[in-house]
mmCIF file of the C-alpha atoms, coordinates in Angstrom:
data_MODEL
# 
_entry.id   MODEL 
# 
loop_
_atom_site.group_PDB 
_atom_site.id 
_atom_site.type_symbol 
_atom_site.label_atom_id 
_atom_site.label_alt_id 
_atom_site.label_comp_id 
_atom_site.label_asym_id 
_atom_site.label_entity_id 
_atom_site.label_seq_id 
_atom_site.pdbx_PDB_ins_code 
_atom_site.Cartn_x 
_atom_site.Cartn_y 
_atom_site.Cartn_z 
_atom_site.occupancy 
_atom_site.B_iso_or_equiv 
_atom_site.pdbx_formal_charge 
_atom_site.auth_seq_id 
_atom_site.auth_comp_id 
_atom_site.auth_asym_id 
_atom_site.auth_atom_id 
_atom_site.pdbx_PDB_model_num 
ATOM 1   C CA . MET A 1 1   ? -14.055 22.315 58.495 1.00 0.00 ? 1   MET A CA 1 
ATOM 2   C CA . THR A 1 2   ? -15.523 23.192 55.119 1.00 0.00 ? 2   THR A CA 1 
ATOM 3   C CA . TYR A 1 3   ? -16.386 26.704 53.955 1.00 0.00 ? 3   TYR A CA 1 
ATOM 4   C CA . THR A 1 4   ? -20.092 26.543 53.125 1.00 0.00 ? 4   THR A CA 1 
ATOM 5   C CA . LEU A 1 5   ? -21.961 28.623 50.569 1.00 0.00 ? 5   LEU A CA 1 
ATOM 6   C CA . ASP A 1 6   ? -23.987 30.093 53.452 1.00 0.00 ? 6   ASP A CA 1 
ATOM 7   C CA . GLN A 1 7   ? -20.808 31.207 55.249 1.00 0.00 ? 7   GLN A CA 1 
ATOM 8   C CA . TYR A 1 8   ? -19.198 32.463 52.054 1.00 0.00 ? 8   TYR A CA 1 
ATOM 9   C CA . SER A 1 9   ? -22.226 34.517 50.969 1.00 0.00 ? 9   SER A CA 1 
ATOM 10  C CA . ALA A 1 10  ? -22.646 35.898 54.524 1.00 0.00 ? 10  ALA A CA 1 
ATOM 11  C CA . ASP A 1 11  ? -18.962 36.902 54.620 1.00 0.00 ? 11  ASP A CA 1 
ATOM 12  C CA . CYS A 1 12  ? -19.285 38.652 51.247 1.00 0.00 ? 12  CYS A CA 1 
ATOM 13  C CA . ARG A 1 13  ? -22.510 40.357 52.320 1.00 0.00 ? 13  ARG A CA 1 
ATOM 14  C CA . SER A 1 14  ? -20.949 41.590 55.568 1.00 0.00 ? 14  SER A CA 1 
ATOM 15  C CA . ALA A 1 15  ? -17.898 42.961 53.737 1.00 0.00 ? 15  ALA A CA 1 
ATOM 16  C CA . LEU A 1 16  ? -20.030 44.798 51.168 1.00 0.00 ? 16  LEU A CA 1 
ATOM 17  C CA . LEU A 1 17  ? -22.402 46.210 53.792 1.00 0.00 ? 17  LEU A CA 1 
ATOM 18  C CA . LYS A 1 18  ? -19.413 47.597 55.669 1.00 0.00 ? 18  LYS A CA 1 
ATOM 19  C CA . ASP A 1 19  ? -17.808 49.015 52.494 1.00 0.00 ? 19  ASP A CA 1 
ATOM 20  C CA . PRO A 1 20  ? -19.362 48.545 49.031 1.00 0.00 ? 20  PRO A CA 1 
ATOM 21  C CA . GLY A 1 21  ? -16.253 50.043 47.396 1.00 0.00 ? 21  GLY A CA 1 
ATOM 22  C CA . PRO A 1 22  ? -12.746 48.739 46.772 1.00 0.00 ? 22  PRO A CA 1 
ATOM 23  C CA . ALA A 1 23  ? -11.994 47.839 50.412 1.00 0.00 ? 23  ALA A CA 1 
ATOM 24  C CA . GLY A 1 24  ? -15.106 45.652 50.696 1.00 0.00 ? 24  GLY A CA 1 
ATOM 25  C CA . ARG A 1 25  ? -14.396 44.069 47.330 1.00 0.00 ? 25  ARG A CA 1 
ATOM 26  C CA . GLU A 1 26  ? -10.872 43.230 48.449 1.00 0.00 ? 26  GLU A CA 1 
ATOM 27  C CA . LEU A 1 27  ? -12.387 41.264 51.337 1.00 0.00 ? 27  LEU A CA 1 
ATOM 28  C CA . VAL A 1 28  ? -14.746 39.554 48.871 1.00 0.00 ? 28  VAL A CA 1 
ATOM 29  C CA . ARG A 1 29  ? -11.667 38.628 46.810 1.00 0.00 ? 29  ARG A CA 1 
ATOM 30  C CA . GLN A 1 30  ? -10.063 37.084 49.887 1.00 0.00 ? 30  GLN A CA 1 
ATOM 31  C CA . TYR A 1 31  ? -13.230 35.133 50.772 1.00 0.00 ? 31  TYR A CA 1 
ATOM 32  C CA . THR A 1 32  ? -13.417 33.939 47.166 1.00 0.00 ? 32  THR A CA 1 
ATOM 33  C CA . GLU A 1 33  ? -9.859  32.617 47.351 1.00 0.00 ? 33  GLU A CA 1 
ATOM 34  C CA . LYS A 1 34  ? -10.849 30.805 50.546 1.00 0.00 ? 34  LYS A CA 1 
ATOM 35  C CA . ALA A 1 35  ? -13.833 29.181 48.805 1.00 0.00 ? 35  ALA A CA 1 
ATOM 36  C CA . CYS A 1 36  ? -11.749 28.203 45.772 1.00 0.00 ? 36  CYS A CA 1 
ATOM 37  C CA . THR A 1 37  ? -9.159  26.454 47.906 1.00 0.00 ? 37  THR A CA 1 
ATOM 38  C CA . ASP A 1 38  ? -11.659 24.560 50.064 1.00 0.00 ? 38  ASP A CA 1 
ATOM 39  C CA . PRO A 1 39  ? -11.741 20.990 48.675 1.00 0.00 ? 39  PRO A CA 1 
ATOM 40  C CA . GLU A 1 40  ? -15.302 20.285 49.862 1.00 0.00 ? 40  GLU A CA 1 
ATOM 41  C CA . PHE A 1 41  ? -16.646 23.580 48.500 1.00 0.00 ? 41  PHE A CA 1 
ATOM 42  C CA . VAL A 1 42  ? -14.963 22.959 45.154 1.00 0.00 ? 42  VAL A CA 1 
ATOM 43  C CA . ALA A 1 43  ? -16.195 19.350 44.978 1.00 0.00 ? 43  ALA A CA 1 
ATOM 44  C CA . LYS A 1 44  ? -19.770 20.411 45.717 1.00 0.00 ? 44  LYS A CA 1 
ATOM 45  C CA . TYR A 1 45  ? -20.042 23.301 43.240 1.00 0.00 ? 45  TYR A CA 1 
ATOM 46  C CA . LEU A 1 46  ? -17.301 22.710 40.657 1.00 0.00 ? 46  LEU A CA 1 
ATOM 47  C CA . GLY A 1 47  ? -16.591 18.996 40.858 1.00 0.00 ? 47  GLY A CA 1 
ATOM 48  C CA . THR A 1 48  ? -16.416 16.609 37.920 1.00 0.00 ? 48  THR A CA 1 
ATOM 49  C CA . ASP A 1 49  ? -20.230 16.482 37.663 1.00 0.00 ? 49  ASP A CA 1 
ATOM 50  C CA . ALA A 1 50  ? -20.503 20.282 37.221 1.00 0.00 ? 50  ALA A CA 1 
ATOM 51  C CA . GLU A 1 51  ? -21.152 21.084 33.565 1.00 0.00 ? 51  GLU A CA 1 
ATOM 52  C CA . ALA A 1 52  ? -22.856 24.502 33.362 1.00 0.00 ? 52  ALA A CA 1 
ATOM 53  C CA . GLU A 1 53  ? -20.851 27.282 31.772 1.00 0.00 ? 53  GLU A CA 1 
ATOM 54  C CA . ARG A 1 54  ? -22.648 29.767 34.050 1.00 0.00 ? 54  ARG A CA 1 
ATOM 55  C CA . ARG A 1 55  ? -24.578 28.843 37.181 1.00 0.00 ? 55  ARG A CA 1 
ATOM 56  C CA . ILE A 1 56  ? -25.717 31.314 39.831 1.00 0.00 ? 56  ILE A CA 1 
ATOM 57  C CA . LEU A 1 57  ? -25.098 29.752 43.241 1.00 0.00 ? 57  LEU A CA 1 
ATOM 58  C CA . TYR A 1 58  ? -26.315 32.738 45.259 1.00 0.00 ? 58  TYR A CA 1 
ATOM 59  C CA . GLU A 1 59  ? -27.882 36.143 44.532 1.00 0.00 ? 59  GLU A CA 1 
ATOM 60  C CA . ASP A 1 60  ? -28.188 38.592 47.393 1.00 0.00 ? 60  ASP A CA 1 
ATOM 61  C CA . PRO A 1 61  ? -31.770 39.864 47.630 1.00 0.00 ? 61  PRO A CA 1 
ATOM 62  C CA . GLU A 1 62  ? -30.747 43.294 48.938 1.00 0.00 ? 62  GLU A CA 1 
ATOM 63  C CA . LEU A 1 63  ? -27.252 44.018 47.608 1.00 0.00 ? 63  LEU A CA 1 
ATOM 64  C CA . HIS A 1 64  ? -27.808 42.085 44.342 1.00 0.00 ? 64  HIS A CA 1 
ATOM 65  C CA . PHE A 1 65  ? -24.289 40.630 44.101 1.00 0.00 ? 65  PHE A CA 1 
ATOM 66  C CA . CYS A 1 66  ? -24.121 37.115 42.635 1.00 0.00 ? 66  CYS A CA 1 
ATOM 67  C CA . ILE A 1 67  ? -21.829 34.181 43.308 1.00 0.00 ? 67  ILE A CA 1 
ATOM 68  C CA . LEU A 1 68  ? -21.400 32.069 40.180 1.00 0.00 ? 68  LEU A CA 1 
ATOM 69  C CA . ALA A 1 69  ? -19.752 28.793 39.229 1.00 0.00 ? 69  ALA A CA 1 
ATOM 70  C CA . HIS A 1 70  ? -18.320 28.610 35.695 1.00 0.00 ? 70  HIS A CA 1 
ATOM 71  C CA . VAL A 1 71  ? -17.145 25.551 33.786 1.00 0.00 ? 71  VAL A CA 1 
ATOM 72  C CA . TYR A 1 72  ? -15.504 26.233 30.431 1.00 0.00 ? 72  TYR A CA 1 
ATOM 73  C CA . LYS A 1 73  ? -14.840 23.127 28.334 1.00 0.00 ? 73  LYS A CA 1 
ATOM 74  C CA . GLY A 1 74  ? -11.908 23.417 25.970 1.00 0.00 ? 74  GLY A CA 1 
ATOM 75  C CA . ALA A 1 75  ? -10.307 26.625 24.785 1.00 0.00 ? 75  ALA A CA 1 
ATOM 76  C CA . LYS A 1 76  ? -12.226 29.871 25.047 1.00 0.00 ? 76  LYS A CA 1 
ATOM 77  C CA . ASN A 1 77  ? -11.255 33.477 24.352 1.00 0.00 ? 77  ASN A CA 1 
ATOM 78  C CA . SER A 1 78  ? -13.186 36.641 25.112 1.00 0.00 ? 78  SER A CA 1 
ATOM 79  C CA . SER A 1 79  ? -12.898 40.057 23.538 1.00 0.00 ? 79  SER A CA 1 
ATOM 80  C CA . PRO A 1 80  ? -11.913 43.023 25.678 1.00 0.00 ? 80  PRO A CA 1 
ATOM 81  C CA . HIS A 1 81  ? -14.849 43.932 27.932 1.00 0.00 ? 81  HIS A CA 1 
ATOM 82  C CA . ASP A 1 82  ? -15.805 45.632 31.145 1.00 0.00 ? 82  ASP A CA 1 
ATOM 83  C CA . HIS A 1 83  ? -18.718 44.918 33.464 1.00 0.00 ? 83  HIS A CA 1 
ATOM 84  C CA . GLY A 1 84  ? -20.774 47.975 32.624 1.00 0.00 ? 84  GLY A CA 1 
ATOM 85  C CA . PRO A 1 85  ? -21.871 49.742 35.814 1.00 0.00 ? 85  PRO A CA 1 
ATOM 86  C CA . SER A 1 86  ? -20.701 46.821 37.949 1.00 0.00 ? 86  SER A CA 1 
ATOM 87  C CA . TRP A 1 87  ? -17.569 45.073 39.213 1.00 0.00 ? 87  TRP A CA 1 
ATOM 88  C CA . ALA A 1 88  ? -16.478 41.439 39.355 1.00 0.00 ? 88  ALA A CA 1 
ATOM 89  C CA . VAL A 1 89  ? -14.073 39.084 41.095 1.00 0.00 ? 89  VAL A CA 1 
ATOM 90  C CA . TYR A 1 90  ? -12.640 36.152 39.130 1.00 0.00 ? 90  TYR A CA 1 
ATOM 91  C CA . SER A 1 91  ? -11.097 33.231 41.020 1.00 0.00 ? 91  SER A CA 1 
ATOM 92  C CA . GLN A 1 92  ? -9.540  30.205 39.403 1.00 0.00 ? 92  GLN A CA 1 
ATOM 93  C CA . VAL A 1 93  ? -10.364 26.725 40.725 1.00 0.00 ? 93  VAL A CA 1 
ATOM 94  C CA . THR A 1 94  ? -8.777  24.525 38.035 1.00 0.00 ? 94  THR A CA 1 
ATOM 95  C CA . GLY A 1 95  ? -6.825  25.267 34.893 1.00 0.00 ? 95  GLY A CA 1 
ATOM 96  C CA . VAL A 1 96  ? -5.223  28.576 33.998 1.00 0.00 ? 96  VAL A CA 1 
ATOM 97  C CA . THR A 1 97  ? -6.811  31.713 32.606 1.00 0.00 ? 97  THR A CA 1 
ATOM 98  C CA . GLU A 1 98  ? -4.501  34.145 30.852 1.00 0.00 ? 98  GLU A CA 1 
ATOM 99  C CA . MET A 1 99  ? -5.931  37.570 31.623 1.00 0.00 ? 99  MET A CA 1 
ATOM 100 C CA . THR A 1 100 ? -5.073  40.735 29.721 1.00 0.00 ? 100 THR A CA 1 
ATOM 101 C CA . ASP A 1 101 ? -5.829  44.186 31.102 1.00 0.00 ? 101 ASP A CA 1 
ATOM 102 C CA . TRP A 1 102 ? -6.561  46.854 28.490 1.00 0.00 ? 102 TRP A CA 1 
ATOM 103 C CA . LYS A 1 103 ? -6.146  50.634 28.669 1.00 0.00 ? 103 LYS A CA 1 
ATOM 104 C CA . LEU A 1 104 ? -8.976  52.771 27.373 1.00 0.00 ? 104 LEU A CA 1 
ATOM 105 C CA . VAL A 1 105 ? -7.856  55.221 24.686 1.00 0.00 ? 105 VAL A CA 1 
ATOM 106 C CA . GLU A 1 106 ? -11.300 56.188 23.357 1.00 0.00 ? 106 GLU A CA 1 
ATOM 107 C CA . LYS A 1 107 ? -14.628 55.865 25.154 1.00 0.00 ? 107 LYS A CA 1 
ATOM 108 C CA . PRO A 1 108 ? -17.547 54.177 23.419 1.00 0.00 ? 108 PRO A CA 1 
ATOM 109 C CA . ALA A 1 109 ? -19.847 56.801 21.875 1.00 0.00 ? 109 ALA A CA 1 
ATOM 110 C CA . ASN A 1 110 ? -22.871 57.045 19.599 1.00 0.00 ? 110 ASN A CA 1 
ATOM 111 C CA . GLY A 1 111 ? -23.135 53.264 19.213 1.00 0.00 ? 111 GLY A CA 1 
ATOM 112 C CA . ARG A 1 112 ? -19.448 52.908 18.296 1.00 0.00 ? 112 ARG A CA 1 
ATOM 113 C CA . PRO A 1 113 ? -17.205 50.647 20.369 1.00 0.00 ? 113 PRO A CA 1 
ATOM 114 C CA . GLY A 1 114 ? -14.510 52.089 22.572 1.00 0.00 ? 114 GLY A CA 1 
ATOM 115 C CA . LYS A 1 115 ? -10.859 51.674 21.642 1.00 0.00 ? 115 LYS A CA 1 
ATOM 116 C CA . VAL A 1 116 ? -8.322  49.970 23.886 1.00 0.00 ? 116 VAL A CA 1 
ATOM 117 C CA . VAL A 1 117 ? -4.614  49.155 23.856 1.00 0.00 ? 117 VAL A CA 1 
ATOM 118 C CA . LYS A 1 118 ? -2.991  46.201 25.551 1.00 0.00 ? 118 LYS A CA 1 
ATOM 119 C CA . GLY A 1 119 ? -1.771  46.712 29.096 1.00 0.00 ? 119 GLY A CA 1 
ATOM 120 C CA . ARG A 1 120 ? -0.425  43.787 31.087 1.00 0.00 ? 120 ARG A CA 1 
ATOM 121 C CA . THR A 1 121 ? -1.018  40.050 30.702 1.00 0.00 ? 121 THR A CA 1 
ATOM 122 C CA . TYR A 1 122 ? -0.914  37.645 33.651 1.00 0.00 ? 122 TYR A CA 1 
ATOM 123 C CA . ASP A 1 123 ? -2.132  34.192 34.642 1.00 0.00 ? 123 ASP A CA 1 
ATOM 124 C CA . LEU A 1 124 ? -4.939  33.453 37.070 1.00 0.00 ? 124 LEU A CA 1 
ATOM 125 C CA . THR A 1 125 ? -3.965  30.137 38.612 1.00 0.00 ? 125 THR A CA 1 
ATOM 126 C CA . PRO A 1 126 ? -5.880  27.865 40.995 1.00 0.00 ? 126 PRO A CA 1 
ATOM 127 C CA . GLY A 1 127 ? -6.572  29.546 44.307 1.00 0.00 ? 127 GLY A CA 1 
ATOM 128 C CA . LYS A 1 128 ? -5.916  33.074 43.038 1.00 0.00 ? 128 LYS A CA 1 
ATOM 129 C CA . ALA A 1 129 ? -8.544  35.802 42.659 1.00 0.00 ? 129 ALA A CA 1 
ATOM 130 C CA . HIS A 1 130 ? -8.553  39.252 41.096 1.00 0.00 ? 130 HIS A CA 1 
ATOM 131 C CA . VAL A 1 131 ? -10.927 42.227 41.446 1.00 0.00 ? 131 VAL A CA 1 
ATOM 132 C CA . TYR A 1 132 ? -12.107 44.109 38.350 1.00 0.00 ? 132 TYR A CA 1 
ATOM 133 C CA . ASN A 1 133 ? -13.721 47.406 39.331 1.00 0.00 ? 133 ASN A CA 1 
ATOM 134 C CA . GLU A 1 134 ? -16.117 49.462 37.241 1.00 0.00 ? 134 GLU A CA 1 
ATOM 135 C CA . GLY A 1 135 ? -14.465 50.476 33.983 1.00 0.00 ? 135 GLY A CA 1 
ATOM 136 C CA . ASP A 1 136 ? -11.637 47.912 34.174 1.00 0.00 ? 136 ASP A CA 1 
ATOM 137 C CA . VAL A 1 137 ? -11.367 46.476 30.662 1.00 0.00 ? 137 VAL A CA 1 
ATOM 138 C CA . HIS A 1 138 ? -9.924  42.970 30.449 1.00 0.00 ? 138 HIS A CA 1 
ATOM 139 C CA . SER A 1 139 ? -10.084 39.795 28.373 1.00 0.00 ? 139 SER A CA 1 
ATOM 140 C CA . PRO A 1 140 ? -9.663  36.173 29.451 1.00 0.00 ? 140 PRO A CA 1 
ATOM 141 C CA . ARG A 1 141 ? -8.068  33.441 27.325 1.00 0.00 ? 141 ARG A CA 1 
ATOM 142 C CA . ARG A 1 142 ? -8.282  29.782 28.239 1.00 0.00 ? 142 ARG A CA 1 
ATOM 143 C CA . ALA A 1 143 ? -6.244  27.150 26.394 1.00 0.00 ? 143 ALA A CA 1 
ATOM 144 C CA . SER A 1 144 ? -8.092  24.213 27.946 1.00 0.00 ? 144 SER A CA 1 
ATOM 145 C CA . GLU A 1 145 ? -10.853 23.421 30.429 1.00 0.00 ? 145 GLU A CA 1 
ATOM 146 C CA . THR A 1 146 ? -11.130 25.785 33.377 1.00 0.00 ? 146 THR A CA 1 
ATOM 147 C CA . ARG A 1 147 ? -13.395 26.017 36.405 1.00 0.00 ? 147 ARG A CA 1 
ATOM 148 C CA . LEU A 1 148 ? -13.824 29.211 38.348 1.00 0.00 ? 148 LEU A CA 1 
ATOM 149 C CA . ILE A 1 149 ? -15.889 31.133 40.839 1.00 0.00 ? 149 ILE A CA 1 
ATOM 150 C CA . ARG A 1 150 ? -16.915 34.618 39.824 1.00 0.00 ? 150 ARG A CA 1 
ATOM 151 C CA . ILE A 1 151 ? -18.665 37.287 41.843 1.00 0.00 ? 151 ILE A CA 1 
ATOM 152 C CA . GLU A 1 152 ? -20.668 39.897 39.961 1.00 0.00 ? 152 GLU A CA 1 
ATOM 153 C CA . GLY A 1 153 ? -21.746 43.128 41.666 1.00 0.00 ? 153 GLY A CA 1 
ATOM 154 C CA . VAL A 1 154 ? -25.096 42.583 39.922 1.00 0.00 ? 154 VAL A CA 1 
ATOM 155 C CA . ASP A 1 155 ? -26.304 39.863 37.552 1.00 0.00 ? 155 ASP A CA 1 
ATOM 156 C CA . LEU A 1 156 ? -24.448 40.953 34.422 1.00 0.00 ? 156 LEU A CA 1 
ATOM 157 C CA . THR A 1 157 ? -26.991 39.317 32.133 1.00 0.00 ? 157 THR A CA 1 
ATOM 158 C CA . LYS A 1 158 ? -29.340 42.151 33.142 1.00 0.00 ? 158 LYS A CA 1 
ATOM 159 C CA . VAL A 1 159 ? -27.129 45.181 32.459 1.00 0.00 ? 159 VAL A CA 1 
ATOM 160 C CA . ARG A 1 160 ? -26.053 47.012 29.316 1.00 0.00 ? 160 ARG A CA 1 
ATOM 161 C CA . ARG A 1 161 ? -22.357 46.724 28.576 1.00 0.00 ? 161 ARG A CA 1 
ATOM 162 C CA . ASP A 1 162 ? -20.279 48.676 26.083 1.00 0.00 ? 162 ASP A CA 1 
ATOM 163 C CA . LYS A 1 163 ? -18.279 47.098 23.279 1.00 0.00 ? 163 LYS A CA 1 
ATOM 164 C CA . PHE A 1 164 ? -14.537 47.600 22.828 1.00 0.00 ? 164 PHE A CA 1 
ATOM 165 C CA . GLU A 1 165 ? -12.096 46.982 20.008 1.00 0.00 ? 165 GLU A CA 1 
ATOM 166 C CA . ILE A 1 166 ? -8.333  46.996 19.873 1.00 0.00 ? 166 ILE A CA 1 
ATOM 167 C CA . ALA A 1 167 ? -6.939  50.289 18.577 1.00 0.00 ? 167 ALA A CA 1 
ATOM 168 C CA . ALA A 1 168 ? -4.829  50.063 15.441 1.00 0.00 ? 168 ALA A CA 1 
# 
């Protein structure tokens, strides 16, 4: 039996109502892995006809978390970033994303970017999800096309986010 968007969003909502912190987000991560490994779910929202780099599939009217489908064509790298006042869950559907976690050595201040140093690097592979809590600085690198589901604690296009640069 397929995992529907209605079931998935209801599971995430229930988890976050029970605990909006790390424990609830861990359940959201698990539900996201379930969605990303459901062949019918994947075919419907991230199949070969999916083209949008960012598409909101669901936005909770009360809690404001968003479930998004992402399709990245070709290679793509991102600079170190966090999610501002929010959190996110990344879950790979196809392809591999090399993720690097960064350690903050200097906070952003007075319009200047924060400084970070490289922490660990690891691969997000199909069916795997990872939680990034508030303040977690990371950067994805994709060598070829990838498709993923991402949960944002709030629509990140509507929040201010700091800039970071790699410390010398």
